[in-house]
DRENFI-89232 format. One line per 4 residues: number of its first residue (from 1); for each residue x, y, z of N, C-alpha, C. Coordinates in steps of 0.05 Angstrom, whole numbers, padded with zeros to 5 digits. Layout:
// DRENFI-89232
NUM) X,Y,Z,X,Y,Z,X,Y,Z ~ ...
END
This chain:
// DRENFI-89232
1) 01702,-01215,02608,01699,-01201,02633,01681,-01217,02652 ~ 01689,-01216,02677,01673,-01229,02698,01659,-01209,02715 ~ 01633,-01214,02720,01617,-01196,02737,01609,-01210,02762 ~ 01616,-01198,02785,01609,-01208,02811,01586,-01190,02823
5) 01564,-01202,02830,01541,-01188,02840,01540,-01193,02871 ~ 01546,-01173,02887,01547,-01175,02916,01520,-01165,02927 ~ 01505,-01183,02940,01478,-01175,02949,01473,-01186,02976 ~ 01450,-01178,02988,01442,-01188,03014,01412,-01187,03016
9) 01401,-01200,03037,01372,-01199,03041,01363,-01175,03057 ~ 01381,-01164,03073,01374,-01140,03088,01398,-01121,03087 ~ 01394,-01096,03096,01415,-01077,03096,01434,-01081,03120 ~ 01458,-01071,03117,01477,-01071,03140,01491,-01097,03144
13) 01492,-01115,03124,01507,-01140,03127,01536,-01139,03120 ~ 01545,-01117,03106,01573,-01114,03100,01579,-01118,03071 ~ 01560,-01111,03053,01565,-01114,03024,01588,-01097,03015 ~ 01589,-01072,03024,01611,-01054,03014,01638,-01063,03025
17) 01638,-01072,03050,01664,-01082,03061,01674,-01106,03045 ~ 01656,-01125,03039,01664,-01148,03024,01672,-01140,02995 ~ 01658,-01122,02983,01665,-01113,02956,01692,-01100,02956 ~ 01698,-01085,02977,01724,-01072,02980,01746,-01093,02982
21) 01742,-01113,03000,01763,-01133,03004,01768,-01149,02979 ~ 01747,-01157,02965,01751,-01172,02940,01764,-01155,02919 ~ 01755,-01130,02917,01766,-01112,02897,01795,-01107,02901 ~ 01804,-01102,02925,01832,-01096,02931,01849,-01121,02926
25) 01838,-01145,02932,01853,-01169,02926,01857,-01173,02896 ~ 01836,-01168,02880,01839,-01171,02851,01857,-01150,02839 ~ 01857,-01126,02850,01876,-01105,02841,01904,-01114,02845 ~ 01910,-01125,02868,01938,-01135,02874,01945,-01158,02856
29) 01926,-01172,02845,01931,-01194,02827,01934,-01185,02798 ~ 01932,-01158,02794,01936,-01147,02768,01911,-01144,02751 ~ 01888,-01148,02762,01863,-01146,02748,01854,-01117,02746 ~ 01841,-01111,02723,01829,-01084,02720,01801,-01087,02732
33) 01796,-01074,02754,01771,-01077,02769,01754,-01052,02767 ~ 01728,-01057,02762,01709,-01035,02762,01688,-01039,02783 ~ 01672,-01019,02788,01650,-01021,02808,01625,-01008,02797 ~ 01602,-01020,02805,01576,-01009,02797,01557,-01015,02819
37) 01540,-00996,02826,01521,-01000,02848,01492,-00995,02837 ~ 01475,-01012,02844,01447,-01010,02835,01431,-01003,02860 ~ 01418,-00979,02860,01400,-00971,02882,01375,-00959,02871 ~ 01354,-00961,02887,01329,-00949,02882,01325,-00927,02903
41) 01321,-00902,02894,01318,-00880,02913,01345,-00869,02920 ~ 01347,-00853,02942,01372,-00839,02948,01384,-00847,02975 ~ 01382,-00873,02981,01395,-00883,03005,01425,-00879,03005 ~ 01436,-00872,03028,01465,-00868,03033,01476,-00845,03019
45) 01460,-00826,03009,01471,-00803,02995,01484,-00784,03014 ~ 01506,-00771,03005,01519,-00751,03021,01506,-00724,03016 ~ 01516,-00703,03029,01504,-00677,03026,01504,-00667,02998 ~ 01523,-00674,02981,01524,-00664,02954,01508,-00683,02935
49) 01493,-00702,02946,01476,-00719,02929,01489,-00744,02918 ~ 01514,-00750,02925,01527,-00774,02915,01524,-00796,02936 ~ 01526,-00821,02926,01524,-00844,02944,01550,-00847,02958 ~ 01550,-00849,02985,01575,-00849,03000,01591,-00875,02995
53) 01577,-00898,02992,01591,-00923,02987,01604,-00923,02960 ~ 01590,-00913,02940,01601,-00911,02913,01625,-00892,02912 ~ 01622,-00870,02926,01645,-00851,02926,01669,-00863,02939 ~ 01665,-00879,02960,01687,-00893,02973,01700,-00913,02954
57) 01684,-00929,02941,01694,-00949,02923,01709,-00936,02899 ~ 01700,-00914,02890,01713,-00899,02869,01742,-00891,02877 ~ 01745,-00883,02903,01771,-00875,02912,01790,-00899,02915 ~ 01780,-00920,02929,01798,-00941,02936,01805,-00959,02912
61) 01787,-00960,02892,01793,-00975,02867,01806,-00957,02845 ~ 01810,-00932,02852,01823,-00913,02833,01808,-00912,02807 ~ 01782,-00909,02808,01766,-00909,02784,01764,-00881,02772 ~ 01765,-00880,02745,01763,-00854,02731,01734,-00845,02727
65) 01716,-00864,02727,01688,-00858,02722,01676,-00841,02745 ~ 01659,-00822,02739,01647,-00806,02761,01628,-00822,02777 ~ 01624,-00815,02802,01606,-00829,02820,01578,-00832,02808 ~ 01568,-00811,02795,01541,-00811,02783,01539,-00832,02762
69) 01561,-00840,02750,01560,-00860,02729,01562,-00888,02740 ~ 01577,-00892,02761,01580,-00919,02773,01556,-00925,02792 ~ 01541,-00904,02798,01518,-00908,02816,01494,-00892,02807 ~ 01482,-00900,02784,01458,-00886,02776,01434,-00893,02794
73) 01417,-00874,02799,01395,-00878,02817,01369,-00881,02801 ~ 01356,-00904,02805,01330,-00909,02792,01308,-00903,02812 ~ 01290,-00886,02805,01270,-00876,02823,01247,-00896,02829 ~ 01245,-00917,02812,01224,-00937,02817,01235,-00964,02809
77) 01218,-00985,02813,01227,-01012,02807,01215,-01022,02781 ~ 01203,-01005,02765,01191,-01014,02740,01212,-01017,02719 ~ 01217,-01042,02712,01236,-01047,02690,01264,-01039,02693 ~ 01277,-01040,02717,01304,-01031,02720,01325,-01048,02706
81) 01321,-01074,02701,01343,-01090,02688,01354,-01078,02663 ~ 01336,-01070,02644,01346,-01059,02619,01361,-01033,02623 ~ 01351,-01015,02640,01365,-00990,02644,01391,-00995,02660 ~ 01390,-01014,02678,01414,-01021,02692,01436,-01032,02673
85) 01428,-01049,02655,01447,-01061,02637,01460,-01040,02619 ~ 01444,-01021,02610,01455,-00999,02593,01475,-00982,02608 ~ 01469,-00975,02633,01487,-00959,02649,01512,-00975,02656 ~ 01508,-01001,02662,01530,-01019,02669,01550,-01021,02646
89) 01540,-01024,02622,01557,-01028,02598,01576,-01004,02595 ~ 01567,-00980,02602,01584,-00957,02599,01608,-00957,02617 ~ 01605,-00967,02641,01628,-00966,02660,01645,-00991,02661 ~ 01636,-01012,02647,01650,-01037,02647,01670,-01041,02625
93) 01671,-01021,02607,01690,-01024,02584,01719,-01025,02593 ~ 01734,-01044,02583,01762,-01047,02589,01768,-01060,02616 ~ 01748,-01070,02630,01752,-01082,02656,01754,-01112,02654 ~ 01770,-01124,02672,01772,-01153,02674,01750,-01164,02693
97) 01745,-01149,02714,01724,-01157,02734,01708,-01132,02741 ~ 01682,-01136,02741,01664,-01115,02751,01651,-01126,02777 ~ 01653,-01109,02798,01640,-01116,02823,01615,-01099,02825 ~ 01592,-01112,02827,01566,-01098,02828,01554,-01102,02855
101) 01545,-01081,02868,01531,-01082,02893,01502,-01075,02889 ~ 01483,-01091,02899,01455,-01085,02895,01437,-01103,02911 ~ 01411,-01098,02907,01391,-01113,02921,01390,-01142,02910 ~ 01377,-01159,02926,01374,-01187,02918,01353,-01190,02895
105) 01361,-01183,02871,01343,-01182,02849,01354,-01201,02827 ~ 01342,-01225,02824,01352,-01244,02804,01351,-01234,02776 ~ 01331,-01217,02770,01329,-01206,02743,01352,-01188,02735 ~ 01361,-01172,02754,01383,-01154,02749,01409,-01170,02746
109) 01413,-01189,02764,01437,-01206,02762,01438,-01221,02735 ~ 01415,-01231,02727,01414,-01244,02701,01419,-01226,02678 ~ 01408,-01201,02679,01413,-01182,02658,01442,-01175,02655 ~ 01457,-01175,02677,01485,-01168,02677,01503,-01192,02672
113) 01491,-01216,02670,01508,-01240,02667,01526,-01244,02690 ~ 01517,-01238,02714,01534,-01238,02738,01533,-01264,02753 ~ 01556,-01270,02767,01557,-01291,02787,01551,-01278,02814 ~ 01534,-01290,02830,01523,-01277,02853,01536,-01287,02879
117) 01542,-01269,02897,01551,-01275,02924,01531,-01262,02943 ~ 01518,-01278,02961,01500,-01267,02980,01513,-01264,03007 ~ 01511,-01241,03019,01524,-01235,03045,01502,-01234,03066 ~ 01506,-01249,03088,01487,-01249,03109,01502,-01248,03135
121) 01488,-01241,03157,01500,-01242,03183,01488,-01267,03198 ~ 01504,-01278,03215,01495,-01302,03229,01509,-01304,03256 ~ 01493,-01303,03277,01504,-01307,03304,01501,-01336,03313 ~ 01482,-01350,03301,01479,-01378,03306,01479,-01392,03279
125) 01464,-01414,03276,01462,-01428,03251,01448,-01411,03231 ~ 01455,-01413,03205,01443,-01397,03184,01414,-01405,03179 ~ 01397,-01386,03171,01369,-01390,03168,01361,-01400,03141 ~ 01337,-01410,03138,01327,-01421,03113,01323,-01399,03092
129) 01319,-01373,03101,01315,-01352,03082,01338,-01348,03063 ~ 01362,-01353,03073,01386,-01351,03056,01386,-01373,03035 ~ 01378,-01396,03042,01377,-01418,03023,01356,-01413,03001 ~ 01333,-01402,03010,01312,-01396,02990,01321,-01374,02971
133) 01335,-01354,02982,01345,-01332,02965,01366,-01344,02946 ~ 01384,-01361,02956,01404,-01373,02938,01392,-01388,02915 ~ 01372,-01403,02921,01359,-01419,02899,01346,-01401,02879 ~ 01337,-01377,02887,01324,-01359,02867,01343,-01349,02846
137) 01369,-01350,02852,01389,-01342,02832,01398,-01365,02814 ~ 01390,-01389,02821,01396,-01412,02805,01426,-01417,02801 ~ 01434,-01423,02776,01462,-01428,02770,01480,-01403,02772 ~ 01468,-01380,02774,01483,-01355,02776,01496,-01353,02804
141) 01486,-01367,02824,01497,-01365,02851,01525,-01377,02852 ~ 01544,-01360,02861,01571,-01369,02865,01576,-01380,02893 ~ 01563,-01367,02913,01565,-01376,02941,01555,-01356,02960 ~ 01558,-01362,02986,01548,-01345,03007,01571,-01337,03026
145) 01568,-01314,03038,01587,-01305,03058,01571,-01299,03084 ~ 01580,-01310,03106,01568,-01303,03132,01586,-01284,03146 ~ 01576,-01261,03152,01592,-01239,03163,01584,-01232,03191 ~ 01602,-01218,03205,01597,-01208,03232,01590,-01230,03252
149) 01603,-01253,03249,01599,-01275,03268,01616,-01270,03293 ~ 01604,-01272,03317,01619,-01268,03341,01644,-01286,03341 ~ 01667,-01275,03350,01692,-01289,03348,01691,-01317,03360 ~ 01678,-01320,03383,01678,-01346,03396,01660,-01367,03382
153) 01645,-01358,03362,01626,-01376,03349,01633,-01382,03320 ~ 01656,-01372,03311,01663,-01375,03283,01666,-01404,03274 ~ 01679,-01420,03290,01683,-01449,03283,01656,-01463,03283 ~ 01639,-01458,03302,01614,-01471,03303,01596,-01464,03280
157) 01594,-01437,03274,01577,-01428,03252,01588,-01438,03226 ~ 01614,-01439,03223,01627,-01448,03198,01620,-01478,03194 ~ 01622,-01494,03215,01616,-01522,03212,01587,-01527,03205 ~ 01569,-01513,03219,01541,-01516,03214,01533,-01507,03186
161) 01544,-01484,03178,01537,-01472,03153,01546,-01490,03129 ~ 01571,-01500,03131,01581,-01517,03109,01565,-01543,03107 ~ 01557,-01554,03130,01541,-01578,03129,01513,-01573,03117 ~ 01501,-01551,03125,01474,-01544,03116,01474,-01536,03087
165) 01493,-01519,03079,01493,-01509,03051,01503,-01530,03031 ~ 01521,-01547,03039,01531,-01567,03021,01509,-01586,03012 ~ 01490,-01591,03030,01467,-01608,03023,01449,-01595,03003 ~ 01451,-01568,03001,01435,-01553,02982,01452,-01545,02957
169) 01476,-01556,02956,01495,-01551,02934,01501,-01521,02932 ~ 01505,-01508,02955,01513,-01480,02957,01540,-01478,02971 ~ 01557,-01462,02959,01584,-01459,02970,01585,-01437,02992 ~ 01600,-01443,03013,01605,-01423,03034,01633,-01412,03027
173) 01634,-01387,03018,01659,-01374,03010,01674,-01363,03034 ~ 01660,-01356,03055,01674,-01345,03079,01655,-01344,03102 ~ 01666,-01348,03126,01653,-01341,03151,01671,-01321,03165 ~ 01662,-01296,03165,01679,-01274,03174,01673,-01266,03203
177) 01693,-01266,03220,01688,-01258,03248,01682,-01229,03250 ~ 01666,-01223,03270,01659,-01195,03276,01683,-01179,03284 ~ 01686,-01155,03273,01708,-01138,03280,01697,-01110,03282 ~ 01694,-01100,03308,01682,-01075,03312,01698,-01051,03300
181) 01724,-01055,03297,01740,-01033,03286,01732,-01026,03258 ~ 01720,-01044,03243,01711,-01038,03216,01688,-01019,03215 ~ 01673,-01017,03236,01648,-01001,03236,01648,-00981,03259 ~ 01672,-00973,03267,01674,-00953,03288,01675,-00925,03276
185) 01679,-00905,03293,01680,-00877,03284,01709,-00867,03285 ~ 01715,-00847,03269,01740,-00832,03273,01736,-00811,03295 ~ 01758,-00801,03305,01756,-00780,03326,01742,-00755,03315 ~ 01747,-00749,03290,01733,-00726,03277,01703,-00731,03275
189) 01695,-00756,03270,01666,-00761,03268,01653,-00759,03296 ~ 01668,-00768,03317,01658,-00765,03344,01653,-00735,03350 ~ 01672,-00718,03344,01669,-00690,03349,01645,-00678,03334 ~ 01641,-00687,03309,01619,-00677,03293,01592,-00685,03305
193) 01590,-00710,03314,01564,-00720,03324,01557,-00709,03351 ~ 01576,-00699,03366,01570,-00688,03393,01572,-00658,03393 ~ 01575,-00646,03370,01578,-00617,03367,01601,-00607,03384 ~ 01624,-00622,03382,01647,-00615,03399,01668,-00599,03384
197) 01686,-00587,03399,01708,-00571,03388,01734,-00582,03397 ~ 01753,-00585,03378,01780,-00594,03384,01794,-00571,03399 ~ 01806,-00577,03422,01822,-00558,03437,01852,-00561,03430 ~ 01859,-00584,03418,01886,-00589,03410,01887,-00613,03391
201) 01909,-00617,03379,01914,-00642,03362,01891,-00649,03343 ~ 01881,-00629,03329,01860,-00635,03310,01870,-00651,03287 ~ 01896,-00653,03283,01907,-00669,03262,01903,-00699,03267 ~ 01894,-00706,03291,01889,-00735,03297,01860,-00742,03291
205) 01846,-00725,03277,01817,-00730,03273,01811,-00755,03257 ~ 01830,-00765,03241,01824,-00789,03225,01831,-00815,03240 ~ 01841,-00813,03264,01846,-00838,03280,01819,-00851,03289 ~ 01819,-00877,03292,01795,-00892,03298,01790,-00894,03328
209) 01765,-00893,03335,01757,-00898,03363,01754,-00928,03367 ~ 01771,-00940,03383,01770,-00969,03387,01752,-00977,03411 ~ 01752,-00960,03431,01736,-00966,03455,01724,-00940,03466 ~ 01703,-00943,03482,01690,-00920,03494,01687,-00925,03524
213) 01695,-00904,03540,01693,-00908,03569,01683,-00882,03581 ~ 01666,-00885,03602,01657,-00862,03618,01676,-00858,03641 ~ 01674,-00834,03653,01692,-00827,03675,01687,-00845,03699 ~ 01709,-00852,03713,01707,-00868,03737,01694,-00851,03759
217) 01684,-00864,03780,01670,-00850,03801,01687,-00840,03823 ~ 01710,-00852,03828,01728,-00844,03850,01756,-00839,03839 ~ 01771,-00824,03854,01798,-00817,03846,01817,-00841,03848 ~ 01815,-00856,03870,01834,-00878,03875,01833,-00899,03853
221) 01810,-00905,03842,01808,-00926,03822,01812,-00917,03794 ~ 01817,-00890,03790,01819,-00879,03764,01838,-00893,03745 ~ 01864,-00895,03751,01882,-00908,03733,01876,-00937,03728 ~ 01868,-00952,03750,01862,-00980,03746,01837,-00983,03728
225) 01818,-00965,03732,01794,-00966,03715,01801,-00962,03686 ~ 01817,-00942,03680,01822,-00935,03652,01842,-00955,03639 ~ 01855,-00971,03654,01873,-00991,03643,01858,-01014,03630 ~ 01832,-01016,03636,01817,-01038,03626,01814,-01038,03595
229) 01815,-01015,03583,01813,-01014,03554,01834,-00995,03543 ~ 01845,-01003,03519,01865,-00986,03506,01853,-00971,03483 ~ 01868,-00950,03474,01860,-00934,03451,01831,-00926,03453 ~ 01823,-00914,03475,01795,-00909,03480,01789,-00879,03478
233) 01764,-00873,03475,01754,-00846,03478,01742,-00845,03506 ~ 01753,-00828,03523,01744,-00826,03551,01726,-00801,03553 ~ 01701,-00805,03562,01682,-00784,03565,01680,-00776,03594 ~ 01685,-00750,03600,01687,-00741,03628,01674,-00713,03630
237) 01667,-00706,03654,01658,-00678,03659,01682,-00660,03659 ~ 01678,-00636,03650,01700,-00617,03647,01712,-00609,03674 ~ 01697,-00612,03696,01708,-00604,03722,01723,-00627,03735 ~ 01723,-00651,03724,01737,-00674,03737,01765,-00676,03726
241) 01782,-00657,03735,01810,-00657,03726,01825,-00682,03736 ~ 01817,-00692,03759,01831,-00716,03770,01827,-00740,03751 ~ 01802,-00743,03741,01796,-00766,03723,01809,-00761,03696 ~ 01811,-00736,03687,01824,-00730,03662,01854,-00738,03664
245) 01867,-00731,03685,01895,-00739,03689,01898,-00769,03691 ~ 01879,-00783,03704,01880,-00811,03706,01877,-00824,03679 ~ 01860,-00815,03663,01856,-00826,03636,01881,-00822,03619 ~ 01895,-00799,03622,01919,-00794,03606,01942,-00811,03615
249) 01940,-00824,03638,01962,-00842,03647,01960,-00869,03634 ~ 01939,-00874,03619,01934,-00900,03605,01931,-00895,03575 ~ 01933,-00916,03559,01930,-00912,03530,01903,-00901,03522 ~ 01903,-00875,03516,01878,-00862,03509,01879,-00849,03482
253) 01859,-00852,03466,01858,-00841,03439,01849,-00812,03439 ~ 01830,-00806,03458,01818,-00779,03458,01803,-00775,03484 ~ 01803,-00750,03494,01787,-00742,03517,01763,-00725,03506 ~ 01739,-00732,03515,01715,-00716,03509,01706,-00704,03535
257) 01705,-00678,03537,01698,-00663,03562,01670,-00651,03558 ~ 01653,-00657,03577,01626,-00646,03578,01625,-00622,03596 ~ 01618,-00599,03586,01616,-00575,03602,01634,-00553,03592 ~ 01634,-00530,03606,01647,-00506,03596,01674,-00500,03610
261) 01681,-00515,03631,01705,-00509,03646,01730,-00515,03629 ~ 01748,-00496,03628,01773,-00499,03613,01792,-00519,03626 ~ 01803,-00538,03611,01821,-00558,03624,01845,-00544,03637 ~ 01855,-00555,03658,01879,-00545,03672,01903,-00545,03654
265) 01922,-00527,03658,01946,-00526,03641,01962,-00553,03641 ~ 01963,-00566,03664,01978,-00591,03665,01964,-00613,03648 ~ 01938,-00612,03647,01923,-00631,03630,01929,-00626,03601 ~ 01927,-00600,03593,01933,-00593,03565,01962,-00601,03558
269) 01980,-00597,03577,02008,-00603,03572,02013,-00633,03568 ~ 02000,-00649,03586,02003,-00678,03583,01990,-00688,03557 ~ 01967,-00676,03551,01953,-00685,03526,01970,-00678,03502 ~ 01984,-00655,03502,02001,-00648,03480,02025,-00667,03479
273) 02037,-00673,03501,02060,-00691,03502,02053,-00719,03491 ~ 02029,-00728,03498,02020,-00755,03490,02005,-00755,03463 ~ 02002,-00731,03451,01988,-00727,03426,01959,-00738,03428 ~ 01946,-00732,03450,01918,-00740,03455,01900,-00716,03450
277) 01882,-00717,03431,01864,-00694,03427,01844,-00692,03450 ~ 01837,-00667,03456,01815,-00661,03475,01793,-00648,03460 ~ 01769,-00659,03462,01745,-00648,03449,01726,-00638,03471 ~ 01718,-00614,03469,01699,-00603,03489,01672,-00597,03477
281) 01651,-00603,03491,01624,-00599,03482,01606,-00590,03505 ~ 01586,-00575,03498,01567,-00566,03519,01545,-00587,03525 ~ 01545,-00608,03509,01525,-00629,03513,01531,-00644,03540 ~ 01509,-00654,03553,01514,-00669,03577,01523,-00698,03570
285) 01531,-00713,03590,01542,-00740,03586,01522,-00758,03572 ~ 01497,-00757,03581,01476,-00775,03570,01472,-00769,03540 ~ 01472,-00744,03533,01468,-00736,03506,01492,-00744,03488 ~ 01516,-00741,03499,01540,-00749,03485,01539,-00779,03479
289) 01533,-00795,03499,01532,-00824,03495,01510,-00831,03474 ~ 01487,-00819,03476,01465,-00825,03458,01473,-00818,03429 ~ 01486,-00795,03426,01493,-00786,03399,01514,-00805,03387 ~ 01533,-00813,03403,01554,-00832,03393,01542,-00859,03386
293) 01524,-00869,03404,01511,-00895,03399,01494,-00894,03373 ~ 01480,-00872,03368,01465,-00869,03344,01483,-00868,03319 ~ 01505,-00855,03322,01524,-00853,03300,01536,-00880,03293 ~ 01543,-00896,03314,01554,-00922,03310,01533,-00941,03298
297) 01508,-00938,03306,01487,-00955,03294,01483,-00951,03265 ~ 01489,-00926,03256,01485,-00919,03227,01510,-00917,03212 ~ 01533,-00924,03225,01558,-00921,03211,01563,-00941,03190 ~ 01579,-00934,03170,01583,-00951,03146,01613,-00954,03142
301) 01621,-00975,03127,01648,-00979,03121,01656,-00962,03098 ~ 01668,-00939,03104,01676,-00921,03082,01700,-00904,03089 ~ 01720,-00915,03102,01743,-00900,03110,01768,-00916,03103 ~ 01787,-00902,03089,01811,-00915,03080,01828,-00926,03103
305) 01827,-00913,03126,01845,-00923,03148,01836,-00949,03160 ~ 01813,-00960,03151,01804,-00986,03160,01813,-01008,03140 ~ 01824,-01000,03118,01832,-01020,03098,01851,-01042,03107 ~ 01872,-01035,03122,01890,-01056,03132,01875,-01077,03148
309) 01857,-01069,03165,01841,-01088,03182,01825,-01106,03164 ~ 01810,-01093,03145,01793,-01108,03127,01809,-01127,03109 ~ 01831,-01118,03099,01848,-01134,03081,01857,-01159,03095 ~ 01866,-01157,03120,01875,-01180,03135,01853,-01199,03140
313) 01829,-01189,03146,01806,-01206,03152,01798,-01222,03127 ~ 01796,-01208,03104,01787,-01222,03080,01808,-01241,03070 ~ 01834,-01234,03071,01855,-01252,03061,01856,-01277,03078 ~ 01850,-01275,03104,01852,-01298,03122,01828,-01317,03118
317) 01804,-01306,03113,01780,-01322,03115,01765,-01327,03089 ~ 01771,-01312,03068,01756,-01315,03044,01768,-01336,03025 ~ 01752,-01352,03013,01762,-01374,02995,01766,-01363,02967 ~ 01788,-01350,02962,01793,-01339,02936,01797,-01361,02915
321) 01809,-01383,02920,01811,-01405,02899,01783,-01413,02889 ~ 01763,-01415,02908,01736,-01422,02900,01724,-01400,02883 ~ 01730,-01375,02890,01720,-01353,02874,01731,-01354,02846 ~ 01757,-01358,02843,01769,-01359,02817,01758,-01382,02800
325) 01755,-01406,02813,01744,-01429,02798,01715,-01424,02789 ~ 01699,-01415,02808,01671,-01411,02802,01665,-01389,02782 ~ 01681,-01368,02783,01676,-01345,02765,01692,-01348,02739 ~ 01709,-01368,02737,01724,-01371,02712,01747,-01352,02710
329) 01757,-01342,02732,01780,-01324,02732,01806,-01338,02731 ~ 01825,-01327,02717,01852,-01339,02716,01870,-01324,02736 ~ 01889,-01339,02747,01907,-01327,02766,01930,-01313,02752
END
């Protein structure tokens, strides 16, 4: 059995997204893939006390083990390797590959006999901290992944990273371009975070918000303004029926109306014809924007409808042959 330990120096680098992409690839190759997450405390727990990332991985990898078993919570850092290894052994039975997500802890990686992949974000050239962390894992290090790199800087960062890490005998397994769609919200999540109510088409709640636009200031520029972005959530005051109609004339994913005024019948009719949900909330525009921005800042990759985007990204940019060679996996 091969164990891959996906880790990072800070939170929010995309460990779960990378684990998902690698796991789905290995499943398609016929491997029996398991997942295990090591955490201290109750970070990322849902309302019922389970870890949201672990619950997501359980679903998409079709795992039979309960979430509590694939993600045991250790309340302190005193001696976790032994307890981690015992819990890990229970869920790894019968697996070809185990994907483990956890903190940058060489002792735990060693206890699990894992090959380590460090995920980091890089807008410019990679920092020395990543090299120091890589060396702390010694021969267990399989390689590094640079994630969320601005699209226009991918080639530059890739060139710099490969030159810098090759001199340290560290492999660069991928330089992944930034893709906002992977960490956006669904329409249903937008409604939840702004305390909004669906007036129609609630069945579209799982669609993704690709762009966000505020209402235009004048009637004449309305359609031209809204044509700038497609598949957007347009936020408008409930009394601005002219701007609501203008937004509906362009590719719009959802209308969010601030205020208590009921939309005009023709607006509801057009929204129904175009299958565009209308969400109404009593919150003002500034509060709506603030709540959505806060939700985006804390959003995680844990939605099945993002899988096609992620799969394409990983398949295009990740060096799976290097992974197979380094980890001793057979094709």
